[in-house]
N, CA, C and O of each residue as an XYZ file, in Angstrom:
704
protein
N      51.027     14.157    132.335
C      50.324     14.480    133.429
C      49.203     13.851    133.741
O      48.301     13.853    132.904
N      49.016     13.189    134.989
C      48.068     12.347    135.729
C      46.522     13.478    136.078
O      46.414     14.563    136.650
N      45.642     12.662    135.482
C      44.309     13.109    136.174
C      43.380     12.157    136.545
O      42.979     11.192    135.895
N      43.004     12.615    137.930
C      42.134     11.677    138.630
C      40.887     12.111    138.514
O      40.722     13.328    138.597
N      39.763     11.278    138.307
C      38.496     11.617    137.899
C      37.496     10.520    138.215
O      37.826      9.344    138.061
N      36.247     10.865    138.667
C      35.211      9.751    138.901
C      34.971      8.830    137.413
O      34.850      9.235    136.256
N      34.962      7.757    137.846
C      34.982      6.535    136.542
C      33.402      6.995    136.013
O      32.436      7.415    136.649
N      33.617      6.697    134.466
C      32.389      7.094    133.740
C      32.071      5.885    133.073
O      33.005      5.199    132.658
N      30.782      5.478    132.889
C      30.417      4.238    132.107
C      31.398      3.585    130.890
O      31.692      2.416    130.640
N      31.731      4.723    130.318
C      32.620      4.765    129.094
C      34.128      4.005    129.577
O      34.793      3.410    128.730
N      34.424      4.062    130.520
C      35.752      3.585    131.350
C      35.568      2.158    131.536
O      36.543      1.412    131.445
N      34.190      1.622    131.834
C      34.120      0.004    132.262
C      35.051     -0.912    131.252
O      35.991     -1.567    131.702
N      34.766     -0.904    130.067
C      35.712     -2.001    129.338
C      37.158     -1.821    129.685
O      37.902     -2.724    130.067
N      37.518     -0.413    129.494
C      39.035     -0.085    129.939
C      39.384     -0.519    131.133
O      40.353     -1.276    131.203
N      38.754     -0.181    132.195
C      38.982     -0.697    133.669
C      38.955     -2.102    133.746
O      39.817     -2.597    134.472
N      38.002     -3.038    133.049
C      38.288     -4.401    133.175
C      39.270     -4.897    132.366
O      39.691     -5.992    132.741
N      39.808     -4.420    131.310
C      40.953     -4.738    130.857
C      42.129     -4.460    131.542
O      43.086     -5.194    131.296
N      42.284     -3.468    132.431
C      43.447     -3.212    133.012
C      43.500     -3.953    134.341
O      44.602     -4.194    134.835
N      42.120     -4.415    135.091
C      42.076     -5.178    135.829
C      42.551     -6.740    135.473
O      42.856     -7.552    136.346
N      42.559     -6.955    134.368
C      42.848     -8.392    133.881
C      44.100     -8.084    133.481
O      44.732     -9.137    133.574
N      44.716     -7.343    133.141
C      46.277     -7.325    132.985
C      47.021     -7.328    134.538
O      48.071     -7.879    134.868
N      46.247     -6.653    135.214
C      46.922     -6.531    136.605
C      46.860     -7.958    137.525
O      47.790     -8.538    138.084
N      45.523     -8.283    137.477
C      45.188     -9.616    138.479
C      44.858    -10.894    137.595
O      45.007    -12.012    138.088
N      44.438    -10.745    136.376
C      44.048    -12.039    135.623
C      42.671    -12.469    136.195
O      42.016    -11.807    137.001
N      42.312    -13.703    135.654
C      41.089    -14.201    136.161
C      41.068    -14.594    137.863
O      39.977    -14.537    138.430
N      41.949    -14.880    138.431
C      41.972    -15.253    139.464
C      41.312    -14.036    140.647
O      41.000    -14.259    141.817
N      41.234    -12.766    139.919
C      40.465    -11.677    140.990
C      39.011    -12.107    141.235
O      38.384    -11.827    142.257
N      38.574    -12.762    140.275
C      37.121    -13.363    140.315
C      36.432    -14.381    141.506
O      35.294    -14.581    141.930
N      37.946    -14.958    141.820
C      37.591    -15.787    142.986
C      38.091    -15.408    144.310
O      38.299    -16.204    145.226
N      38.276    -14.095    144.353
C      38.515    -13.564    145.819
C      37.428    -13.617    146.715
O      36.351    -13.974    146.236
N      37.480    -13.340    147.897
C      36.521    -13.243    148.884
C      35.723    -12.007    148.811
O      34.492    -12.009    148.835
N      36.513    -10.870    148.714
C      36.109     -9.558    148.476
C      35.153     -9.481    147.213
O      34.169     -8.760    147.379
N      35.241     -9.929    146.319
C      34.384    -10.307    145.108
C      32.984    -10.656    145.329
O      32.063    -10.207    144.647
N      32.839    -11.531    146.373
C      31.619    -11.738    146.651
C      30.685    -10.672    147.208
O      29.461    -10.799    147.188
N      31.309     -9.636    147.696
C      30.865     -8.404    148.480
C      30.493     -7.185    146.968
O      29.747     -6.210    147.063
N      30.996     -7.466    146.108
C      31.017     -6.573    144.814
C      29.896     -7.349    143.796
O      29.050     -6.787    143.100
N      30.097     -8.527    143.896
C      29.136     -9.257    142.858
C      27.431     -8.332    142.433
O      26.679     -8.148    143.390
N      27.103     -7.974    141.430
C      25.938     -7.666    141.236
C      25.478     -6.164    142.053
O      24.331     -5.793    142.303
N      26.780     -5.456    142.367
C      26.523     -4.563    142.971
C      26.914     -3.171    142.144
O      27.075     -3.413    140.948
N      27.102     -1.793    142.491
C      27.294     -0.593    142.055
C      28.567     -0.296    143.263
O      28.499     -0.726    144.415
N      29.591      0.441    142.775
C      30.387      1.177    143.758
C      29.770      2.002    144.644
O      28.562      2.184    144.485
N      30.443      2.652    145.726
C      29.696      3.752    146.297
C      29.899      4.999    145.544
O      30.831      5.400    144.848
N      28.752      5.505    145.883
C      28.645      6.879    145.007
C      29.591      7.934    144.902
O      29.723      8.607    145.924
N      30.150      8.185    144.103
C      31.029      9.235    143.983
C      32.388      8.498    144.287
O      33.338      9.272    144.172
N      32.737      7.243    144.634
C      33.959      6.545    144.810
C      34.332      5.771    143.964
O      34.739      4.746    144.512
N      34.404      5.727    142.908
C      35.116      4.856    141.802
C      35.818      5.691    141.020
O      35.138      6.634    140.615
N      36.984      5.682    140.649
C      38.332      6.745    140.548
C      38.887      5.660    139.356
O      38.941      4.441    139.198
N      39.272      6.928    138.606
C      40.233      6.336    137.696
C      41.230      7.323    137.431
O      40.874      8.491    137.586
N      42.598      7.069    137.003
C      43.611      8.104    136.604
C      43.802      7.698    135.273
O      43.654      6.551    134.853
N      44.213      8.912    134.479
C      44.461      9.261    133.108
C      45.805      9.666    132.726
O      46.289     10.609    133.352
N      46.539      9.079    131.741
C      47.563      9.871    131.469
C      47.544     10.120    129.923
O      47.581      9.119    129.207
N      47.490     11.354    129.340
C      47.448     11.581    127.927
C      46.142     10.527    127.524
O      46.180      9.577    126.742
N      45.149     10.954    128.212
C      43.744     10.149    127.727
C      43.430      8.702    127.766
O      42.440      8.128    127.312
N      44.676      8.112    128.526
C      44.561      6.351    128.820
C      44.488      6.383    130.140
O      45.010      7.190    130.908
N      43.655      5.251    130.425
C      43.242      5.022    131.797
C      44.523      4.187    132.486
O      44.699      3.032    132.099
N      45.264      4.650    133.322
C      46.477      3.897    133.719
C      46.339      3.189    135.419
O      47.110      2.369    135.918
N      45.093      3.821    136.067
C      44.986      3.253    137.394
C      43.421      3.327    137.589
O      42.689      4.073    136.939
N      42.928      2.285    138.762
C      41.613      2.490    139.203
C      41.613      2.130    140.531
O      42.552      1.500    141.018
N      40.665      2.464    141.150
C      40.325      2.184    142.531
C      38.727      2.238    142.816
O      38.110      3.193    142.346
N      38.196      1.486    143.388
C      36.670      1.556    143.915
C      36.350      1.418    145.422
O      36.949      0.579    146.095
N      35.542      2.119    145.885
C      34.997      1.707    147.539
C      33.562      1.326    147.131
O      32.926      1.763    146.172
N      33.205      0.483    147.989
C      31.707     -0.438    147.979
C      31.206     -0.453    149.457
O      31.807     -0.720    150.498
N      29.936     -0.087    149.224
C      29.088      0.189    150.590
C      28.954     -1.527    151.224
O      28.583     -2.476    150.534
N      29.259     -1.586    152.329
C      29.023     -2.810    153.321
C      28.657     -2.646    154.448
O      28.727     -1.472    154.812
N      28.214     -3.481    155.311
C      27.799     -3.459    156.650
C      28.748     -4.024    157.338
O      28.904     -5.209    157.043
N      29.468     -3.604    158.177
C      30.585     -4.066    159.257
C      29.975     -4.372    160.519
O      30.170     -3.553    161.418
N      29.163     -5.547    160.813
C      28.780     -5.933    161.862
C      27.817     -4.813    162.625
O      27.836     -4.649    163.845
N      26.964     -4.064    161.698
C      25.954     -3.356    162.014
C      26.539     -1.773    161.951
O      25.842     -0.816    162.285
N      27.610     -1.676    161.581
C      28.266     -0.354    161.284
C      28.311     -0.128    159.701
O      28.659     -1.109    159.043
N      27.991      1.083    158.990
C      28.130      1.154    157.811
C      29.926      1.321    157.628
O      30.685      1.719    158.511
N      30.269      0.941    156.386
C      31.567      1.154    156.108
C      31.867      0.669    154.605
O      30.995      0.118    153.934
N      33.025      0.889    154.178
C      33.368      0.986    152.920
C      34.455     -0.079    152.429
O      35.577     -0.065    152.935
N      34.179     -0.817    151.637
C      35.176     -1.969    151.033
C      36.175     -1.502    149.893
O      35.775     -1.102    148.800
N      37.252     -1.574    150.180
C      38.215     -0.986    149.030
C      38.796     -2.174    148.203
O      39.404     -3.184    148.557
N      38.296     -1.585    146.648
C      39.036     -2.715    146.005
C      38.453     -2.941    144.571
O      37.226     -2.892    144.486
N      39.088     -3.154    143.567
C      40.527     -3.616    143.612
C      41.268     -1.911    143.435
O      40.621     -0.956    143.005
N      42.516     -1.848    143.810
C      43.391     -0.865    143.252
C      44.189     -1.553    142.483
O      44.570     -2.668    142.839
N      44.592     -0.971    141.240
C      45.266     -1.565    140.069
C      46.090     -0.102    139.436
O      45.684      1.058    139.352
N      47.234     -0.651    139.099
C      47.986      0.299    138.496
C      48.709     -0.115    137.177
O      49.682     -0.851    137.340
N      48.461      0.160    136.169
C      49.055     -0.292    134.760
C      50.354     -0.571    134.959
O      51.039      0.292    135.508
N      50.902     -1.713    134.593
C      52.291     -2.331    134.975
C      53.462     -1.161    134.548
O      54.396     -0.805    135.267
N      53.219     -0.779    133.491
C      54.058      0.171    133.125
C      54.297      1.391    133.840
O      55.413      1.894    133.708
N      53.400      1.997    134.621
C      53.167      2.950    135.472
C      53.449      2.384    136.934
O      53.374      3.237    137.818
N      53.737      1.184    137.307
C      54.165      0.921    138.691
C      55.317      1.388    139.257
O      56.319      1.244    138.557
N      55.465      1.915    140.343
C      56.623      2.191    140.762
C      56.893      3.829    140.731
O      57.982      4.275    141.090
N      56.011      4.537    140.355
C      55.871      5.938    140.027
C      55.008      6.629    141.152
O      55.060      7.856    141.236
N      54.345      6.024    141.881
C      53.648      6.495    143.232
C      52.036      6.634    142.935
O      51.291      7.192    143.740
N      51.604      6.107    141.779
C      50.611      6.475    141.172
C      49.433      5.568    142.517
O      48.484      6.167    143.022
N      49.728      4.338    142.815
C      49.002      4.001    143.829
C      48.720      4.679    144.932
O      47.586      4.924    145.342
N      49.953      5.061    145.533
C      49.628      5.997    146.576
C      48.788      7.310    146.353
O      48.073      7.732    147.262
N      48.859      7.825    145.384
C      48.330      8.978    145.020
C      46.630      8.468    144.683
O      45.727      9.296    144.798
N      46.387      7.259    144.330
C      44.802      7.268    144.158
C      44.510      6.664    145.671
O      43.324      6.865    145.929
N      45.032      6.145    146.509
C      44.783      5.673    147.715
C      44.408      6.961    148.568
O      43.377      7.091    149.227
N      45.415      7.872    148.438
C      44.969      9.283    149.266
C      43.745     10.118    148.592
O      42.999     10.829    149.265
N      43.641      9.974    147.387
C      42.327     10.935    146.787
C      41.167      9.981    147.262
O      40.177     10.415    147.851
N      41.325      8.891    147.017
C      40.043      7.948    147.446
C      39.559      8.079    148.791
O      38.385      8.401    148.976
N      40.314      7.871    149.719
C      40.337      8.086    151.193
C      39.666      9.624    151.355
O      38.563      9.698    151.897
N      40.215     10.636    150.967
C      39.928     11.896    151.362
C      38.544     11.902    150.470
O      37.619     12.418    151.098
N      38.253     11.533    149.396
C      36.908     11.731    149.303
C      35.833     10.974    149.617
O      34.682     11.280    149.305
N      36.225      9.744    150.377
C      35.374      8.919    151.430
C      34.977      9.823    152.598
O      33.815     10.058    152.932
N      36.027     10.280    153.152
C      36.183     11.132    154.247
C      35.162     12.342    153.716
O      34.234     12.569    154.492
N      35.196     13.011    152.711
C      34.635     14.306    152.514
C      32.682     13.744    152.299
O      31.685     14.453    152.430
N      32.741     12.700    152.049
C      31.247     12.336    151.864
C      30.629     11.957    153.186
O      29.429     11.700    153.283
N      31.543     11.922    154.293
C      31.019     11.664    155.490
C      31.197     10.003    155.969
O      30.912      9.618    157.103
N      31.652      9.229    155.027
C      31.729      7.792    155.582
C      32.793      7.809    156.596
O      33.683      8.655    156.671
N      32.606      6.708    157.438
C      33.157      6.393    158.824
C      34.567      5.622    158.852
O      35.537      5.859    159.572
N      34.373      4.407    157.644
C      35.534      3.734    157.890
C      35.608      3.051    156.389
O      34.658      2.901    155.621
N      37.122      2.641    156.151
C      37.372      1.752    154.997
C      37.975      0.660    155.222
O      38.887      0.764    156.042
N      37.743     -0.704    154.650
C      38.157     -2.033    155.091
C      38.856     -2.301    153.515
O      38.567     -1.686    152.489
N      39.816     -3.362    153.661
C      40.236     -3.820    152.669
C      41.158     -5.237    152.962
O      41.822     -5.491    153.967
N      41.020     -5.833    152.079
C      42.296     -7.130    152.117
C      43.259     -6.939    151.344
O      43.000     -6.895    150.141
N      44.471     -6.789    151.729
C      45.858     -6.253    151.351
C      46.872     -6.592    152.009
O      46.809     -7.226    153.062
N      48.086     -6.149    151.380
C      49.492     -5.961    151.721
C      49.509     -5.240    153.168
O      49.468     -4.019    153.017
N      49.552     -5.579    154.349
C      49.402     -4.489    155.486
C      50.979     -3.795    155.219
O      50.950     -2.565    155.259
N      52.092     -4.289    155.004
C      53.174     -2.923    154.982
C      52.852     -2.019    153.919
O      53.299     -0.876    154.018
N      52.195     -2.304    152.973
C      51.937     -1.484    152.066
C      50.752     -0.304    152.523
O      51.017      0.897    152.560
N      49.676     -0.762    152.793
C      48.568     -0.177    153.635
C      48.720      0.524    154.796
O      47.862      1.354    155.098
N      49.685      0.329    155.513
C      49.849      0.853    156.839
C      50.422      2.280    156.406
O      50.157      3.126    157.260
N      50.852      2.583    155.745
C      51.137      4.286    155.383
C      50.033      4.956    155.310
O      50.028      6.161    155.563
N      48.763      4.198    154.902
C      47.560      5.300    155.128
C      47.013      5.067    156.232
O      45.906      5.593    156.352
N      47.432      4.377    157.230
C      46.674      4.365    158.711
C      45.942      3.102    158.889
O      45.341      2.879    159.940
N      45.965      2.105    157.728
C      45.404      0.982    157.866
C      46.012      0.012    158.820
O      47.241     -0.028    158.873
N      45.217     -0.872    159.674
C      45.936     -1.897    160.502
C      44.813     -2.770    160.608
O      43.762     -2.534    160.012
N      45.026     -4.027    161.528
C      44.083     -5.351    161.780
C      43.317     -4.861    162.839
O      42.219     -5.385    163.029
N      43.687     -3.961    163.557
C      42.927     -3.338    165.137
C      41.466     -3.279    164.858
O      40.629     -3.775    165.612
N      41.135     -2.539    163.543
C      39.540     -2.332    163.532
C      38.955     -3.308    162.760
O      37.873     -3.049    162.233
N      39.553     -4.562    162.567
C      38.574     -5.623    162.073
C      38.825     -6.643    162.765
O      38.619     -7.726    162.217
N      39.327     -6.637    164.131
C      39.604     -7.844    164.994
C      38.417     -8.745    165.189
O      38.556     -9.964    165.292
N      37.066     -8.051    165.249
C      35.991     -8.703    165.594
C      35.032     -8.940    164.051
O      33.872     -9.342    163.958
N      35.831     -8.598    163.124
C      34.751     -8.807    161.575
C      35.445     -9.962    160.957
O      36.486    -10.541    161.270
N      34.819    -10.095    160.252
C      35.120    -11.566    159.337
C      34.454    -11.346    157.888
O      33.329    -10.847    157.856
N      35.024    -11.654    156.830
C      34.456    -11.588    155.424
C      33.955    -13.171    155.263
O      34.379    -14.219    155.748
N      32.704    -12.817    154.233
C      32.072    -14.132    153.749
C      32.735    -15.206    153.042
O      32.223    -15.826    152.110
N      34.082    -15.439    153.594
C      34.860    -16.466    152.963
C      36.295    -16.430    153.601
O      36.684    -15.679    154.495
N      36.974    -17.384    152.956
C      38.418    -17.182    153.288
C      39.312    -16.070    153.178
O      39.436    -15.543    152.072
N      40.041    -15.576    154.294
C      41.054    -14.478    153.891
C      41.935    -14.689    154.958
O      41.532    -15.253    155.976
N      43.161    -14.281    154.839
C      44.259    -14.394    155.750
C      44.024    -13.266    156.810
O      43.732    -12.124    156.454
N      44.155    -13.605    158.062
C      43.497    -12.286    159.273
C      44.525    -11.305    159.088
O      44.196    -10.131    159.262
N      45.753    -11.574    158.756
C      46.779    -10.289    159.166
C      46.567     -9.509    157.521
O      47.194     -8.457    157.397
N      45.800     -9.929    156.388
C      45.644     -9.116    155.182
C      44.119     -8.246    155.262
O      43.749     -7.302    154.562
N      43.507     -8.844    156.224
C      42.223     -7.950    156.605
C      42.298     -6.764    157.325
O      42.339     -6.817    158.554
N      42.320     -5.712    156.742
C      42.460     -4.418    157.485
C      41.601     -3.250    157.528
O      40.829     -3.121    156.577
N      41.582     -2.317    158.504
C      40.726     -1.062    158.466
C      41.401      0.006    158.689
O      42.545      0.043    159.144
N      40.426      1.322    158.244
C      40.927      2.411    158.601
C      39.825      3.079    159.283
O      38.833      2.537    158.796
N      39.446      3.906    160.093
C      38.374      4.675    160.891
C      38.839      6.156    160.090
O      39.962      6.659    160.044
N      37.858      6.533    159.629
C      38.091      7.851    159.226
C      37.233      8.830    159.963
O      37.212      9.992    159.555
N      36.515      8.483    161.017
C      35.753      9.069    162.124
C      36.115      8.208    163.322
O      35.881      7.006    163.196
N      36.622      8.605    164.405
C      36.958      7.962    165.654
C      35.934      7.341    166.244
O      35.019      8.032    166.689
N      35.890      5.833    166.368
C      34.739      5.165    166.899
C      34.011      4.760    165.795
O      32.983      4.149    166.086
N      34.240      4.921    164.565
C      33.506      4.399    163.484
C      33.214      2.893    163.350
O      32.161      2.628    162.770
N      33.874      1.978    163.734
C      33.851      0.578    163.774
C      33.725      0.144    165.441
O      33.705     -1.062    165.687
N      33.658      0.918    166.346
C      33.480      0.627    167.722
C      32.405     -0.446    168.119
O      31.208     -0.203    167.968
N      32.864     -1.666    168.642
C      32.045     -2.810    168.883
C      31.313     -3.486    167.676
O      30.322     -4.204    167.807
N      31.967     -3.148    166.379
C      31.676     -3.953    165.238
C      32.023     -5.210    165.272
O      33.214     -5.433    165.491
N      31.124     -6.342    165.074
C      31.749     -7.455    165.252
C      30.318     -8.307    164.155
O      29.158     -7.919    164.018
N      30.949     -9.440    163.587
C      30.145    -10.175    162.409
C      30.735    -10.237    161.263
O      31.924     -9.922    161.233
N      30.057    -10.663    160.010
C      30.625    -11.024    158.976
C      29.928     -9.715    158.112
O      28.787     -9.286    158.286
N      30.875     -9.235    157.194
C      30.570     -8.160    156.094
C      29.395     -8.733    155.322
O      29.175     -9.928    155.128
N      28.631     -7.640    154.889
C      27.816     -7.984    154.287
C      27.389     -6.664    152.951
O      27.083     -5.553    153.384
N      27.394     -6.810    151.895
C      27.024     -5.907    150.841
C      25.749     -5.199    151.083
O      24.739     -5.801    151.449
N      25.793     -3.843    150.869
C      24.838     -2.972    151.192
C      24.706     -1.979    150.235
O      24.051     -0.990    150.566
N      25.326     -2.035    148.783
C      25.522     -0.872    147.842
C      24.392     -1.066    147.087
O      23.644     -1.992    147.402
N      24.113     -0.330    146.100
C      22.887     -0.149    145.443
C      23.386     -1.375    144.006
O      24.460     -1.466    143.410
N      22.365     -1.999    143.876
C      22.028     -3.135    143.106
C      22.629     -2.636    141.651
O      22.489     -1.476    141.264
N      23.306     -3.644    140.903
C      23.686     -3.363    139.589
C      22.349     -2.873    138.631
O      22.322     -1.797    138.033
N      21.517     -3.639    138.615
C      20.354     -3.199    138.048
C      19.654     -2.014    138.250
O      18.973     -1.567    137.327
N      19.733     -1.322    139.537
C      19.421      0.009    139.941
C      20.122      0.818    138.761
O      19.544      1.433    137.866
N      21.326      0.699    138.933
C      22.327      1.432    138.329
C      21.962      1.631    136.715
O      21.970      2.673    136.061
N      21.685      0.470    136.357
C      21.268      0.350    134.886
C      20.088      1.123    134.668
O      20.115      1.873    133.692
N      19.097      1.097    135.345
C      17.895      1.719    135.085
C      18.062      3.299    135.314
O      17.519      4.076    134.529
N      18.942      3.841    136.574
C      19.604      5.080    136.421
C      20.128      5.422    135.001
O      19.654      6.326    134.312
N      20.859      4.843    134.735
C      21.536      5.536    133.406
C      20.568      5.472    132.391
O      20.546      6.470    131.670
N      19.723      4.544    132.115
C      18.657      4.557    131.012
C      17.944      5.697    131.032
O      17.936      6.417    130.034
N      17.173      6.062    132.276
C      16.492      7.332    132.865
C      17.221      8.443    132.593
O      16.581      9.468    132.360
N      18.581      8.494    132.562
C      19.241      9.767    132.281
C      19.677      9.865    130.735
O      19.860     10.977    130.241
N      19.814      8.890    130.104
C      19.871      9.049    128.640
C      18.938      9.739    127.913
O      19.052      9.830    126.691
């Protein structure tokens, strides 16, 4: 049985090991990583999937400014190699999109395989006037409006707007 839940602080080392298994060190060189560095994921939108108490998938959304519009940047989505092909990536995508919409967010952006993400409604149309702060293949820069017009007239380079990592560490210390 698979359980999807919000990521806990104790999941961080396991999540990082899963990401290393799926993407290796090249994940740190990606343009999207520039928007995640030193930031915390969007509140309530860092998810893990567990099977028998073992983390087997992860997805996170990050707050960004998309040319004057608030949006979320997805990534990375990772499924343990031994679980790939079981539809877990699809389940994680649907869950995180649903949770983002329930929290009132208007749009999700990502860099990824267009044929895979098209099944969730992502296309290049919402990102036509947007850019990332580094190189990216245009056909892989995709968007999904959760609310009609959420990216209307959005143009420019994405910028990180989420909570700083230090803010999160302080919040964790205060809660302890």
